[in-house]
mmCIF file of the C-alpha atoms, coordinates in Angstrom:
data_MODEL
# 
_entry.id   MODEL 
# 
loop_
_atom_site.group_PDB 
_atom_site.id 
_atom_site.type_symbol 
_atom_site.label_atom_id 
_atom_site.label_alt_id 
_atom_site.label_comp_id 
_atom_site.label_asym_id 
_atom_site.label_entity_id 
_atom_site.label_seq_id 
_atom_site.pdbx_PDB_ins_code 
_atom_site.Cartn_x 
_atom_site.Cartn_y 
_atom_site.Cartn_z 
_atom_site.occupancy 
_atom_site.B_iso_or_equiv 
_atom_site.pdbx_formal_charge 
_atom_site.auth_seq_id 
_atom_site.auth_comp_id 
_atom_site.auth_asym_id 
_atom_site.auth_atom_id 
_atom_site.pdbx_PDB_model_num 
ATOM 1   C CA . UNK A 1 1   ? 65.673 41.971 31.209 1.00 0.00 ? 1   UNK A CA 1 
ATOM 2   C CA . UNK A 1 2   ? 66.190 45.143 34.058 1.00 0.00 ? 2   UNK A CA 1 
ATOM 3   C CA . UNK A 1 3   ? 67.460 48.061 32.786 1.00 0.00 ? 3   UNK A CA 1 
ATOM 4   C CA . UNK A 1 4   ? 69.373 50.852 35.382 1.00 0.00 ? 4   UNK A CA 1 
ATOM 5   C CA . UNK A 1 5   ? 67.125 54.243 35.415 1.00 0.00 ? 5   UNK A CA 1 
ATOM 6   C CA . UNK A 1 6   ? 69.437 56.628 37.048 1.00 0.00 ? 6   UNK A CA 1 
ATOM 7   C CA . UNK A 1 7   ? 66.835 59.359 39.001 1.00 0.00 ? 7   UNK A CA 1 
ATOM 8   C CA . UNK A 1 8   ? 69.511 62.203 37.962 1.00 0.00 ? 8   UNK A CA 1 
ATOM 9   C CA . UNK A 1 9   ? 69.686 63.672 41.310 1.00 0.00 ? 9   UNK A CA 1 
ATOM 10  C CA . UNK A 1 10  ? 71.128 62.126 43.638 1.00 0.00 ? 10  UNK A CA 1 
ATOM 11  C CA . UNK A 1 11  ? 72.553 58.786 41.477 1.00 0.00 ? 11  UNK A CA 1 
ATOM 12  C CA . UNK A 1 12  ? 69.706 56.471 42.899 1.00 0.00 ? 12  UNK A CA 1 
ATOM 13  C CA . UNK A 1 13  ? 69.856 53.488 40.536 1.00 0.00 ? 13  UNK A CA 1 
ATOM 14  C CA . UNK A 1 14  ? 65.983 51.977 39.676 1.00 0.00 ? 14  UNK A CA 1 
ATOM 15  C CA . UNK A 1 15  ? 65.534 48.535 38.136 1.00 0.00 ? 15  UNK A CA 1 
ATOM 16  C CA . UNK A 1 16  ? 62.430 48.305 35.988 1.00 0.00 ? 16  UNK A CA 1 
ATOM 17  C CA . UNK A 1 17  ? 60.920 45.580 33.672 1.00 0.00 ? 17  UNK A CA 1 
ATOM 18  C CA . UNK A 1 18  ? 61.032 46.027 30.098 1.00 0.00 ? 18  UNK A CA 1 
ATOM 19  C CA . UNK A 1 19  ? 57.581 47.104 29.933 1.00 0.00 ? 19  UNK A CA 1 
ATOM 20  C CA . UNK A 1 20  ? 57.867 49.628 32.219 1.00 0.00 ? 20  UNK A CA 1 
ATOM 21  C CA . UNK A 1 21  ? 60.670 51.531 30.488 1.00 0.00 ? 21  UNK A CA 1 
ATOM 22  C CA . UNK A 1 22  ? 58.843 51.297 27.890 1.00 0.00 ? 22  UNK A CA 1 
ATOM 23  C CA . UNK A 1 23  ? 55.860 53.154 29.572 1.00 0.00 ? 23  UNK A CA 1 
ATOM 24  C CA . UNK A 1 24  ? 58.337 55.561 30.158 1.00 0.00 ? 24  UNK A CA 1 
ATOM 25  C CA . UNK A 1 25  ? 59.480 56.314 27.266 1.00 0.00 ? 25  UNK A CA 1 
ATOM 26  C CA . UNK A 1 26  ? 57.145 56.603 25.644 1.00 0.00 ? 26  UNK A CA 1 
ATOM 27  C CA . UNK A 1 27  ? 55.627 59.500 28.044 1.00 0.00 ? 27  UNK A CA 1 
ATOM 28  C CA . UNK A 1 28  ? 58.801 61.113 27.897 1.00 0.00 ? 28  UNK A CA 1 
ATOM 29  C CA . UNK A 1 29  ? 60.176 60.448 31.318 1.00 0.00 ? 29  UNK A CA 1 
ATOM 30  C CA . UNK A 1 30  ? 63.166 58.930 30.794 1.00 0.00 ? 30  UNK A CA 1 
ATOM 31  C CA . UNK A 1 31  ? 65.690 59.642 28.033 1.00 0.00 ? 31  UNK A CA 1 
ATOM 32  C CA . UNK A 1 32  ? 65.631 56.495 25.589 1.00 0.00 ? 32  UNK A CA 1 
ATOM 33  C CA . UNK A 1 33  ? 69.173 55.810 25.571 1.00 0.00 ? 33  UNK A CA 1 
ATOM 34  C CA . UNK A 1 34  ? 70.787 57.359 28.420 1.00 0.00 ? 34  UNK A CA 1 
ATOM 35  C CA . UNK A 1 35  ? 68.026 56.317 31.155 1.00 0.00 ? 35  UNK A CA 1 
ATOM 36  C CA . UNK A 1 36  ? 68.082 59.540 32.776 1.00 0.00 ? 36  UNK A CA 1 
ATOM 37  C CA . UNK A 1 37  ? 65.097 62.014 33.868 1.00 0.00 ? 37  UNK A CA 1 
ATOM 38  C CA . UNK A 1 38  ? 63.805 63.965 30.943 1.00 0.00 ? 38  UNK A CA 1 
ATOM 39  C CA . UNK A 1 39  ? 63.128 67.499 31.630 1.00 0.00 ? 39  UNK A CA 1 
ATOM 40  C CA . UNK A 1 40  ? 59.416 66.418 32.048 1.00 0.00 ? 40  UNK A CA 1 
ATOM 41  C CA . UNK A 1 41  ? 60.211 63.550 34.406 1.00 0.00 ? 41  UNK A CA 1 
ATOM 42  C CA . UNK A 1 42  ? 62.017 66.226 36.385 1.00 0.00 ? 42  UNK A CA 1 
ATOM 43  C CA . UNK A 1 43  ? 59.053 67.955 36.789 1.00 0.00 ? 43  UNK A CA 1 
ATOM 44  C CA . UNK A 1 44  ? 56.388 65.096 37.314 1.00 0.00 ? 44  UNK A CA 1 
ATOM 45  C CA . UNK A 1 45  ? 58.581 64.125 40.093 1.00 0.00 ? 45  UNK A CA 1 
ATOM 46  C CA . UNK A 1 46  ? 59.326 67.665 41.303 1.00 0.00 ? 46  UNK A CA 1 
ATOM 47  C CA . UNK A 1 47  ? 54.887 68.160 40.881 1.00 0.00 ? 47  UNK A CA 1 
ATOM 48  C CA . UNK A 1 48  ? 54.700 64.751 42.989 1.00 0.00 ? 48  UNK A CA 1 
ATOM 49  C CA . UNK A 1 49  ? 57.019 65.763 45.904 1.00 0.00 ? 49  UNK A CA 1 
ATOM 50  C CA . UNK A 1 50  ? 55.274 69.310 45.554 1.00 0.00 ? 50  UNK A CA 1 
ATOM 51  C CA . UNK A 1 51  ? 51.963 67.754 47.403 1.00 0.00 ? 51  UNK A CA 1 
ATOM 52  C CA . UNK A 1 52  ? 53.952 66.493 50.097 1.00 0.00 ? 52  UNK A CA 1 
ATOM 53  C CA . UNK A 1 53  ? 54.206 62.728 49.097 1.00 0.00 ? 53  UNK A CA 1 
ATOM 54  C CA . UNK A 1 54  ? 57.707 61.095 48.297 1.00 0.00 ? 54  UNK A CA 1 
ATOM 55  C CA . UNK A 1 55  ? 57.478 59.337 45.136 1.00 0.00 ? 55  UNK A CA 1 
ATOM 56  C CA . UNK A 1 56  ? 56.590 55.763 46.172 1.00 0.00 ? 56  UNK A CA 1 
ATOM 57  C CA . UNK A 1 57  ? 56.670 56.390 49.922 1.00 0.00 ? 57  UNK A CA 1 
ATOM 58  C CA . UNK A 1 58  ? 53.539 54.874 50.450 1.00 0.00 ? 58  UNK A CA 1 
ATOM 59  C CA . UNK A 1 59  ? 52.102 51.906 49.275 1.00 0.00 ? 59  UNK A CA 1 
ATOM 60  C CA . UNK A 1 60  ? 48.654 51.130 50.428 1.00 0.00 ? 60  UNK A CA 1 
ATOM 61  C CA . UNK A 1 61  ? 47.799 47.659 51.210 1.00 0.00 ? 61  UNK A CA 1 
ATOM 62  C CA . UNK A 1 62  ? 43.985 47.132 50.928 1.00 0.00 ? 62  UNK A CA 1 
ATOM 63  C CA . UNK A 1 63  ? 41.395 49.050 48.686 1.00 0.00 ? 63  UNK A CA 1 
ATOM 64  C CA . UNK A 1 64  ? 40.496 50.205 52.065 1.00 0.00 ? 64  UNK A CA 1 
ATOM 65  C CA . UNK A 1 65  ? 43.839 52.679 52.064 1.00 0.00 ? 65  UNK A CA 1 
ATOM 66  C CA . UNK A 1 66  ? 42.337 54.365 48.596 1.00 0.00 ? 66  UNK A CA 1 
ATOM 67  C CA . UNK A 1 67  ? 39.377 56.465 49.388 1.00 0.00 ? 67  UNK A CA 1 
ATOM 68  C CA . UNK A 1 68  ? 37.687 57.836 46.343 1.00 0.00 ? 68  UNK A CA 1 
ATOM 69  C CA . UNK A 1 69  ? 39.649 60.616 45.421 1.00 0.00 ? 69  UNK A CA 1 
ATOM 70  C CA . UNK A 1 70  ? 42.832 59.529 46.096 1.00 0.00 ? 70  UNK A CA 1 
ATOM 71  C CA . UNK A 1 71  ? 45.857 60.204 43.364 1.00 0.00 ? 71  UNK A CA 1 
ATOM 72  C CA . UNK A 1 72  ? 47.757 57.056 42.722 1.00 0.00 ? 72  UNK A CA 1 
ATOM 73  C CA . UNK A 1 73  ? 50.142 56.237 40.097 1.00 0.00 ? 73  UNK A CA 1 
ATOM 74  C CA . UNK A 1 74  ? 50.540 53.125 38.703 1.00 0.00 ? 74  UNK A CA 1 
ATOM 75  C CA . UNK A 1 75  ? 54.052 51.113 37.289 1.00 0.00 ? 75  UNK A CA 1 
ATOM 76  C CA . UNK A 1 76  ? 53.703 52.509 33.998 1.00 0.00 ? 76  UNK A CA 1 
ATOM 77  C CA . UNK A 1 77  ? 53.564 56.248 35.564 1.00 0.00 ? 77  UNK A CA 1 
ATOM 78  C CA . UNK A 1 78  ? 50.931 57.057 34.670 1.00 0.00 ? 78  UNK A CA 1 
ATOM 79  C CA . UNK A 1 79  ? 48.493 59.132 37.263 1.00 0.00 ? 79  UNK A CA 1 
ATOM 80  C CA . UNK A 1 80  ? 44.748 58.809 38.379 1.00 0.00 ? 80  UNK A CA 1 
ATOM 81  C CA . UNK A 1 81  ? 42.036 59.122 40.913 1.00 0.00 ? 81  UNK A CA 1 
ATOM 82  C CA . UNK A 1 82  ? 40.494 56.366 42.341 1.00 0.00 ? 82  UNK A CA 1 
ATOM 83  C CA . UNK A 1 83  ? 36.569 56.611 42.030 1.00 0.00 ? 83  UNK A CA 1 
ATOM 84  C CA . UNK A 1 84  ? 35.431 54.822 44.730 1.00 0.00 ? 84  UNK A CA 1 
ATOM 85  C CA . UNK A 1 85  ? 33.965 52.506 42.864 1.00 0.00 ? 85  UNK A CA 1 
ATOM 86  C CA . UNK A 1 86  ? 34.405 49.359 41.335 1.00 0.00 ? 86  UNK A CA 1 
ATOM 87  C CA . UNK A 1 87  ? 36.246 47.809 44.046 1.00 0.00 ? 87  UNK A CA 1 
ATOM 88  C CA . UNK A 1 88  ? 36.598 43.841 44.698 1.00 0.00 ? 88  UNK A CA 1 
ATOM 89  C CA . UNK A 1 89  ? 38.771 41.123 45.673 1.00 0.00 ? 89  UNK A CA 1 
ATOM 90  C CA . UNK A 1 90  ? 40.190 37.791 43.150 1.00 0.00 ? 90  UNK A CA 1 
ATOM 91  C CA . UNK A 1 91  ? 37.833 34.641 44.430 1.00 0.00 ? 91  UNK A CA 1 
ATOM 92  C CA . UNK A 1 92  ? 38.537 32.634 42.732 1.00 0.00 ? 92  UNK A CA 1 
ATOM 93  C CA . UNK A 1 93  ? 41.550 29.635 44.296 1.00 0.00 ? 93  UNK A CA 1 
ATOM 94  C CA . UNK A 1 94  ? 42.808 28.620 41.238 1.00 0.00 ? 94  UNK A CA 1 
ATOM 95  C CA . UNK A 1 95  ? 43.002 31.664 39.297 1.00 0.00 ? 95  UNK A CA 1 
ATOM 96  C CA . UNK A 1 96  ? 47.207 32.871 40.078 1.00 0.00 ? 96  UNK A CA 1 
ATOM 97  C CA . UNK A 1 97  ? 45.611 36.397 41.865 1.00 0.00 ? 97  UNK A CA 1 
ATOM 98  C CA . UNK A 1 98  ? 43.661 34.878 44.296 1.00 0.00 ? 98  UNK A CA 1 
ATOM 99  C CA . UNK A 1 99  ? 43.392 37.449 47.426 1.00 0.00 ? 99  UNK A CA 1 
ATOM 100 C CA . UNK A 1 100 ? 44.287 40.293 45.301 1.00 0.00 ? 100 UNK A CA 1 
ATOM 101 C CA . UNK A 1 101 ? 42.057 43.454 45.792 1.00 0.00 ? 101 UNK A CA 1 
ATOM 102 C CA . UNK A 1 102 ? 41.260 45.876 43.119 1.00 0.00 ? 102 UNK A CA 1 
ATOM 103 C CA . UNK A 1 103 ? 39.706 49.218 42.544 1.00 0.00 ? 103 UNK A CA 1 
ATOM 104 C CA . UNK A 1 104 ? 38.310 50.907 39.796 1.00 0.00 ? 104 UNK A CA 1 
ATOM 105 C CA . UNK A 1 105 ? 40.802 54.252 38.884 1.00 0.00 ? 105 UNK A CA 1 
ATOM 106 C CA . UNK A 1 106 ? 40.085 57.010 36.605 1.00 0.00 ? 106 UNK A CA 1 
ATOM 107 C CA . UNK A 1 107 ? 43.428 57.869 34.398 1.00 0.00 ? 107 UNK A CA 1 
ATOM 108 C CA . UNK A 1 108 ? 44.687 61.300 34.101 1.00 0.00 ? 108 UNK A CA 1 
ATOM 109 C CA . UNK A 1 109 ? 43.712 62.050 29.899 1.00 0.00 ? 109 UNK A CA 1 
ATOM 110 C CA . UNK A 1 110 ? 47.383 61.684 27.706 1.00 0.00 ? 110 UNK A CA 1 
ATOM 111 C CA . UNK A 1 111 ? 48.285 63.176 24.564 1.00 0.00 ? 111 UNK A CA 1 
ATOM 112 C CA . UNK A 1 112 ? 45.984 62.061 21.976 1.00 0.00 ? 112 UNK A CA 1 
ATOM 113 C CA . UNK A 1 113 ? 43.883 60.299 24.190 1.00 0.00 ? 113 UNK A CA 1 
ATOM 114 C CA . UNK A 1 114 ? 39.835 61.706 23.907 1.00 0.00 ? 114 UNK A CA 1 
ATOM 115 C CA . UNK A 1 115 ? 38.632 59.290 26.679 1.00 0.00 ? 115 UNK A CA 1 
ATOM 116 C CA . UNK A 1 116 ? 39.050 56.046 25.423 1.00 0.00 ? 116 UNK A CA 1 
ATOM 117 C CA . UNK A 1 117 ? 40.442 53.586 27.845 1.00 0.00 ? 117 UNK A CA 1 
ATOM 118 C CA . UNK A 1 118 ? 41.269 55.868 30.773 1.00 0.00 ? 118 UNK A CA 1 
ATOM 119 C CA . UNK A 1 119 ? 38.689 53.680 33.176 1.00 0.00 ? 119 UNK A CA 1 
ATOM 120 C CA . UNK A 1 120 ? 40.201 50.514 35.063 1.00 0.00 ? 120 UNK A CA 1 
ATOM 121 C CA . UNK A 1 121 ? 40.757 48.101 37.657 1.00 0.00 ? 121 UNK A CA 1 
ATOM 122 C CA . UNK A 1 122 ? 44.219 48.111 38.584 1.00 0.00 ? 122 UNK A CA 1 
ATOM 123 C CA . UNK A 1 123 ? 45.652 45.900 41.854 1.00 0.00 ? 123 UNK A CA 1 
ATOM 124 C CA . UNK A 1 124 ? 46.508 47.774 45.028 1.00 0.00 ? 124 UNK A CA 1 
ATOM 125 C CA . UNK A 1 125 ? 49.139 46.753 45.187 1.00 0.00 ? 125 UNK A CA 1 
ATOM 126 C CA . UNK A 1 126 ? 50.297 47.754 41.798 1.00 0.00 ? 126 UNK A CA 1 
ATOM 127 C CA . UNK A 1 127 ? 49.595 51.505 42.608 1.00 0.00 ? 127 UNK A CA 1 
ATOM 128 C CA . UNK A 1 128 ? 51.587 54.670 44.786 1.00 0.00 ? 128 UNK A CA 1 
ATOM 129 C CA . UNK A 1 129 ? 49.853 57.366 46.337 1.00 0.00 ? 129 UNK A CA 1 
ATOM 130 C CA . UNK A 1 130 ? 51.176 60.303 45.162 1.00 0.00 ? 130 UNK A CA 1 
ATOM 131 C CA . UNK A 1 131 ? 48.020 62.469 46.538 1.00 0.00 ? 131 UNK A CA 1 
ATOM 132 C CA . UNK A 1 132 ? 45.489 63.255 49.292 1.00 0.00 ? 132 UNK A CA 1 
ATOM 133 C CA . UNK A 1 133 ? 41.579 62.915 47.984 1.00 0.00 ? 133 UNK A CA 1 
ATOM 134 C CA . UNK A 1 134 ? 40.053 66.451 46.664 1.00 0.00 ? 134 UNK A CA 1 
ATOM 135 C CA . UNK A 1 135 ? 41.353 69.230 44.395 1.00 0.00 ? 135 UNK A CA 1 
ATOM 136 C CA . UNK A 1 136 ? 43.914 71.815 46.045 1.00 0.00 ? 136 UNK A CA 1 
ATOM 137 C CA . UNK A 1 137 ? 47.243 72.790 45.052 1.00 0.00 ? 137 UNK A CA 1 
ATOM 138 C CA . UNK A 1 138 ? 48.457 71.571 41.979 1.00 0.00 ? 138 UNK A CA 1 
ATOM 139 C CA . UNK A 1 139 ? 46.610 68.636 42.050 1.00 0.00 ? 139 UNK A CA 1 
ATOM 140 C CA . UNK A 1 140 ? 43.499 69.123 39.212 1.00 0.00 ? 140 UNK A CA 1 
ATOM 141 C CA . UNK A 1 141 ? 40.751 66.998 38.455 1.00 0.00 ? 141 UNK A CA 1 
ATOM 142 C CA . UNK A 1 142 ? 40.609 63.918 36.374 1.00 0.00 ? 142 UNK A CA 1 
ATOM 143 C CA . UNK A 1 143 ? 39.170 65.718 33.422 1.00 0.00 ? 143 UNK A CA 1 
ATOM 144 C CA . UNK A 1 144 ? 41.853 68.184 33.200 1.00 0.00 ? 144 UNK A CA 1 
ATOM 145 C CA . UNK A 1 145 ? 44.356 67.751 30.069 1.00 0.00 ? 145 UNK A CA 1 
ATOM 146 C CA . UNK A 1 146 ? 47.850 67.664 30.692 1.00 0.00 ? 146 UNK A CA 1 
ATOM 147 C CA . UNK A 1 147 ? 48.133 70.336 27.856 1.00 0.00 ? 147 UNK A CA 1 
ATOM 148 C CA . UNK A 1 148 ? 45.887 72.608 30.024 1.00 0.00 ? 148 UNK A CA 1 
ATOM 149 C CA . UNK A 1 149 ? 47.301 74.866 31.892 1.00 0.00 ? 149 UNK A CA 1 
ATOM 150 C CA . UNK A 1 150 ? 44.642 75.927 33.492 1.00 0.00 ? 150 UNK A CA 1 
ATOM 151 C CA . UNK A 1 151 ? 43.735 75.325 37.691 1.00 0.00 ? 151 UNK A CA 1 
ATOM 152 C CA . UNK A 1 152 ? 40.349 73.758 38.579 1.00 0.00 ? 152 UNK A CA 1 
ATOM 153 C CA . UNK A 1 153 ? 37.851 75.868 39.444 1.00 0.00 ? 153 UNK A CA 1 
ATOM 154 C CA . UNK A 1 154 ? 36.199 73.130 42.419 1.00 0.00 ? 154 UNK A CA 1 
ATOM 155 C CA . UNK A 1 155 ? 36.181 70.286 43.364 1.00 0.00 ? 155 UNK A CA 1 
ATOM 156 C CA . UNK A 1 156 ? 34.925 67.218 40.727 1.00 0.00 ? 156 UNK A CA 1 
ATOM 157 C CA . UNK A 1 157 ? 31.201 68.166 40.235 1.00 0.00 ? 157 UNK A CA 1 
ATOM 158 C CA . UNK A 1 158 ? 30.243 66.058 37.065 1.00 0.00 ? 158 UNK A CA 1 
ATOM 159 C CA . UNK A 1 159 ? 31.079 63.101 34.901 1.00 0.00 ? 159 UNK A CA 1 
ATOM 160 C CA . UNK A 1 160 ? 31.702 63.609 31.349 1.00 0.00 ? 160 UNK A CA 1 
ATOM 161 C CA . UNK A 1 161 ? 31.192 60.818 28.592 1.00 0.00 ? 161 UNK A CA 1 
ATOM 162 C CA . UNK A 1 162 ? 32.520 60.307 25.320 1.00 0.00 ? 162 UNK A CA 1 
ATOM 163 C CA . UNK A 1 163 ? 30.453 58.375 23.016 1.00 0.00 ? 163 UNK A CA 1 
ATOM 164 C CA . UNK A 1 164 ? 31.760 55.367 24.262 1.00 0.00 ? 164 UNK A CA 1 
ATOM 165 C CA . UNK A 1 165 ? 30.865 55.894 27.637 1.00 0.00 ? 165 UNK A CA 1 
ATOM 166 C CA . UNK A 1 166 ? 34.619 56.498 28.883 1.00 0.00 ? 166 UNK A CA 1 
ATOM 167 C CA . UNK A 1 167 ? 35.327 59.381 30.700 1.00 0.00 ? 167 UNK A CA 1 
ATOM 168 C CA . UNK A 1 168 ? 36.080 61.549 33.548 1.00 0.00 ? 168 UNK A CA 1 
ATOM 169 C CA . UNK A 1 169 ? 34.798 63.414 36.935 1.00 0.00 ? 169 UNK A CA 1 
ATOM 170 C CA . UNK A 1 170 ? 35.817 66.966 36.828 1.00 0.00 ? 170 UNK A CA 1 
ATOM 171 C CA . UNK A 1 171 ? 35.365 70.718 37.867 1.00 0.00 ? 171 UNK A CA 1 
ATOM 172 C CA . UNK A 1 172 ? 32.747 72.743 35.870 1.00 0.00 ? 172 UNK A CA 1 
ATOM 173 C CA . UNK A 1 173 ? 35.848 74.652 33.767 1.00 0.00 ? 173 UNK A CA 1 
ATOM 174 C CA . UNK A 1 174 ? 37.468 71.611 33.020 1.00 0.00 ? 174 UNK A CA 1 
ATOM 175 C CA . UNK A 1 175 ? 34.546 69.615 32.715 1.00 0.00 ? 175 UNK A CA 1 
ATOM 176 C CA . UNK A 1 176 ? 33.428 72.251 30.075 1.00 0.00 ? 176 UNK A CA 1 
ATOM 177 C CA . UNK A 1 177 ? 36.649 72.009 28.573 1.00 0.00 ? 177 UNK A CA 1 
ATOM 178 C CA . UNK A 1 178 ? 36.625 68.223 28.239 1.00 0.00 ? 178 UNK A CA 1 
ATOM 179 C CA . UNK A 1 179 ? 33.259 68.182 26.978 1.00 0.00 ? 179 UNK A CA 1 
ATOM 180 C CA . UNK A 1 180 ? 33.736 70.997 23.975 1.00 0.00 ? 180 UNK A CA 1 
ATOM 181 C CA . UNK A 1 181 ? 36.763 68.709 22.873 1.00 0.00 ? 181 UNK A CA 1 
ATOM 182 C CA . UNK A 1 182 ? 34.207 65.799 22.678 1.00 0.00 ? 182 UNK A CA 1 
ATOM 183 C CA . UNK A 1 183 ? 32.261 64.269 19.548 1.00 0.00 ? 183 UNK A CA 1 
ATOM 184 C CA . UNK A 1 184 ? 28.715 63.358 21.142 1.00 0.00 ? 184 UNK A CA 1 
ATOM 185 C CA . UNK A 1 185 ? 29.821 63.493 24.457 1.00 0.00 ? 185 UNK A CA 1 
ATOM 186 C CA . UNK A 1 186 ? 27.141 64.107 27.921 1.00 0.00 ? 186 UNK A CA 1 
ATOM 187 C CA . UNK A 1 187 ? 27.715 65.634 30.995 1.00 0.00 ? 187 UNK A CA 1 
ATOM 188 C CA . UNK A 1 188 ? 25.971 64.324 34.418 1.00 0.00 ? 188 UNK A CA 1 
ATOM 189 C CA . UNK A 1 189 ? 26.276 66.033 37.532 1.00 0.00 ? 189 UNK A CA 1 
ATOM 190 C CA . UNK A 1 190 ? 27.691 63.747 40.530 1.00 0.00 ? 190 UNK A CA 1 
ATOM 191 C CA . UNK A 1 191 ? 25.678 63.011 43.404 1.00 0.00 ? 191 UNK A CA 1 
ATOM 192 C CA . UNK A 1 192 ? 26.806 65.641 46.081 1.00 0.00 ? 192 UNK A CA 1 
ATOM 193 C CA . UNK A 1 193 ? 26.930 68.674 43.163 1.00 0.00 ? 193 UNK A CA 1 
ATOM 194 C CA . UNK A 1 194 ? 25.143 71.931 43.650 1.00 0.00 ? 194 UNK A CA 1 
ATOM 195 C CA . UNK A 1 195 ? 22.068 72.250 41.944 1.00 0.00 ? 195 UNK A CA 1 
ATOM 196 C CA . UNK A 1 196 ? 22.401 73.014 38.028 1.00 0.00 ? 196 UNK A CA 1 
ATOM 197 C CA . UNK A 1 197 ? 26.382 72.087 37.915 1.00 0.00 ? 197 UNK A CA 1 
ATOM 198 C CA . UNK A 1 198 ? 25.477 69.715 35.063 1.00 0.00 ? 198 UNK A CA 1 
ATOM 199 C CA . UNK A 1 199 ? 23.404 72.554 32.991 1.00 0.00 ? 199 UNK A CA 1 
ATOM 200 C CA . UNK A 1 200 ? 26.134 74.916 33.311 1.00 0.00 ? 200 UNK A CA 1 
ATOM 201 C CA . UNK A 1 201 ? 29.135 72.999 32.593 1.00 0.00 ? 201 UNK A CA 1 
ATOM 202 C CA . UNK A 1 202 ? 26.828 71.846 28.953 1.00 0.00 ? 202 UNK A CA 1 
ATOM 203 C CA . UNK A 1 203 ? 26.605 76.277 28.370 1.00 0.00 ? 203 UNK A CA 1 
ATOM 204 C CA . UNK A 1 204 ? 29.932 76.332 29.008 1.00 0.00 ? 204 UNK A CA 1 
ATOM 205 C CA . UNK A 1 205 ? 30.910 73.694 26.651 1.00 0.00 ? 205 UNK A CA 1 
ATOM 206 C CA . UNK A 1 206 ? 28.823 75.417 23.865 1.00 0.00 ? 206 UNK A CA 1 
ATOM 207 C CA . UNK A 1 207 ? 31.341 78.279 23.884 1.00 0.00 ? 207 UNK A CA 1 
ATOM 208 C CA . UNK A 1 208 ? 34.187 76.686 23.781 1.00 0.00 ? 208 UNK A CA 1 
ATOM 209 C CA . UNK A 1 209 ? 36.215 75.358 21.081 1.00 0.00 ? 209 UNK A CA 1 
ATOM 210 C CA . UNK A 1 210 ? 37.758 71.781 20.909 1.00 0.00 ? 210 UNK A CA 1 
ATOM 211 C CA . UNK A 1 211 ? 41.310 71.517 22.649 1.00 0.00 ? 211 UNK A CA 1 
ATOM 212 C CA . UNK A 1 212 ? 41.101 75.698 23.745 1.00 0.00 ? 212 UNK A CA 1 
ATOM 213 C CA . UNK A 1 213 ? 44.074 75.218 25.617 1.00 0.00 ? 213 UNK A CA 1 
ATOM 214 C CA . UNK A 1 214 ? 46.099 74.987 22.332 1.00 0.00 ? 214 UNK A CA 1 
ATOM 215 C CA . UNK A 1 215 ? 46.408 78.723 21.744 1.00 0.00 ? 215 UNK A CA 1 
ATOM 216 C CA . UNK A 1 216 ? 47.254 79.766 17.709 1.00 0.00 ? 216 UNK A CA 1 
ATOM 217 C CA . UNK A 1 217 ? 45.771 76.713 16.216 1.00 0.00 ? 217 UNK A CA 1 
ATOM 218 C CA . UNK A 1 218 ? 43.806 77.433 13.054 1.00 0.00 ? 218 UNK A CA 1 
ATOM 219 C CA . UNK A 1 219 ? 39.791 77.541 14.015 1.00 0.00 ? 219 UNK A CA 1 
ATOM 220 C CA . UNK A 1 220 ? 38.623 77.733 10.138 1.00 0.00 ? 220 UNK A CA 1 
ATOM 221 C CA . UNK A 1 221 ? 37.031 74.650 10.115 1.00 0.00 ? 221 UNK A CA 1 
ATOM 222 C CA . UNK A 1 222 ? 33.676 73.746 11.244 1.00 0.00 ? 222 UNK A CA 1 
ATOM 223 C CA . UNK A 1 223 ? 35.581 70.652 13.737 1.00 0.00 ? 223 UNK A CA 1 
ATOM 224 C CA . UNK A 1 224 ? 37.917 73.569 14.835 1.00 0.00 ? 224 UNK A CA 1 
ATOM 225 C CA . UNK A 1 225 ? 35.234 76.017 15.867 1.00 0.00 ? 225 UNK A CA 1 
ATOM 226 C CA . UNK A 1 226 ? 32.986 76.313 18.895 1.00 0.00 ? 226 UNK A CA 1 
ATOM 227 C CA . UNK A 1 227 ? 29.445 74.796 18.614 1.00 0.00 ? 227 UNK A CA 1 
ATOM 228 C CA . UNK A 1 228 ? 27.907 78.198 18.705 1.00 0.00 ? 228 UNK A CA 1 
ATOM 229 C CA . UNK A 1 229 ? 30.046 79.863 16.700 1.00 0.00 ? 229 UNK A CA 1 
ATOM 230 C CA . UNK A 1 230 ? 29.086 77.152 14.143 1.00 0.00 ? 230 UNK A CA 1 
ATOM 231 C CA . UNK A 1 231 ? 25.163 77.677 14.786 1.00 0.00 ? 231 UNK A CA 1 
ATOM 232 C CA . UNK A 1 232 ? 25.720 81.310 13.906 1.00 0.00 ? 232 UNK A CA 1 
ATOM 233 C CA . UNK A 1 233 ? 27.795 80.503 10.838 1.00 0.00 ? 233 UNK A CA 1 
ATOM 234 C CA . UNK A 1 234 ? 25.852 77.770 9.200  1.00 0.00 ? 234 UNK A CA 1 
ATOM 235 C CA . UNK A 1 235 ? 28.115 75.075 9.789  1.00 0.00 ? 235 UNK A CA 1 
ATOM 236 C CA . UNK A 1 236 ? 28.476 71.709 12.053 1.00 0.00 ? 236 UNK A CA 1 
ATOM 237 C CA . UNK A 1 237 ? 30.884 70.412 14.528 1.00 0.00 ? 237 UNK A CA 1 
# 
């Protein structure tokens, strides 16, 4: 069943499937009853348009149209960054998706997401380009949490992994913040990173409490404090 989605701007109507509608509602982008854009949805639309690309105006045709670092959005509204790997095409002639190309994407973190299930290989024709390569303006690295308002301090130079080896590339600033918020996380320098990037992120994370962007959050339990503070107090994270 298709349902009309009003952008709330010029009265345009966009038909979408139930799966897409539920995903947009779950992410707080549209109103569950009125189908109008919420404040969050309007902000996302403004952000995307502020990057100089109208939403839905660029649809990649092949994997070559999506170099590493390209910002993309899937049909469900989640945004991510092409990782430059996991590129391929379905070659099985008996498969219903024969001939379709796919690329690897690191999806941006969402509320309650600790890094798991953030890497996938969507089909190219299901993605929309919403930004170019690099980290400029309002485009931030994949390691930046949506609730963390701080800007990147440079390009992505490290990969931060959780205990399940899922993770994201990030600048030193957001890489350290993400690492500090993970249990048994690890950090590795990207091939073109400056010398010592991973070490700097590791050292910085030691003094950062988990989810530091939540100002006013209690910091009384070991799991709420930085590893360095726990070391001084004799507690464990």
